[in-house]
N, C-alpha and C positions, 0 to 999 in steps of 0.2 A: 858286500850284502851276503853274497852265495854262499861263503868261505865259512860262516856260522853254520848254513845246512848243510854241508858238507862234510865239516865236525861232526856235527849229530849222527849223521849216516855212517859214518866210518866208525862213529861209538857201538851203533848199532849193528853194524854187518861183524865189530870183534866180539861185542857180548853175547849178542842173541841169534845171529845165524850160527858162526861156528864153521867158516868158509874157510876156504885155503887160501893162502896167501897169495897166489896168483887170480883166482876171483876175485879178492877185496882190492886190489890193486886193478881188475877188469871194471868193475862197477864204479871206482871211484874215477877211474878216465873216463869214462863215459858220461858221467856228469861235469867232469872239467868241460868234456868238449861241448854239454848241452850248456853252461855257462856260460866259455866262451861264446859259441851261439847266440846265447839272447844280449849278450852285453854287445856284440856289433850291431846285431839287426832288433832288438829291443831296448834301448840301451835304460829306460826308465819304468818299464815293466816290474811288478810284484809278485809275488807267489799268491798273491790269491785273483789279481787277472789272467794270471798262465792258462791258456785254454789249450784243446784237444790241437786245434790248427796249428798253433806255435809250435807243436811237439811236431807234429806229421811234417812240416817246412823242414824240422829239424832232422828230421831221422832221412827227409828225401836230401836236403844238402851233404848228409853223410854219403848217398849213395852217389851223389852224382860229382863230387870229388875231385875224382881222376878222369877225364876225358877221352884221354888219351889209351886207355886201357878195352880191351872188349867189354860185351857187355856182361858174360859171363863175371868177368874177374870184378864188376863193377858193382855189384849186387851184393850185399849185406849178409852174412849167410842167415838164417832162419835161426840157429842158435844166438848171434851175436844183435838180432834184432829183440827177440824176446829177454836176453839181457840187459839190452837198453830198456826197454820198456817198464819190464821188471824194476829197475831202478831208479826209473823216473817218477812212477808212483809213488 
């Protein structure tokens, strides 16, 4: 289900945004992370049912991935958080 959205978003990035290849890949990687999170934690959720709370849990899950690292290295950089949120919108 999510692949059709990813394909459309990729076309948008290529045609409308004119982003660098690295930036496009980062956006797509973020989307894949989100889709994987949703498939595991909310397997029956639709795009219409997706809420802020789901996205907040996704971002929190990324920050808590590696509990062995110290607190500062565990937190997502602000630029990464902004890119994640921008891509999700």
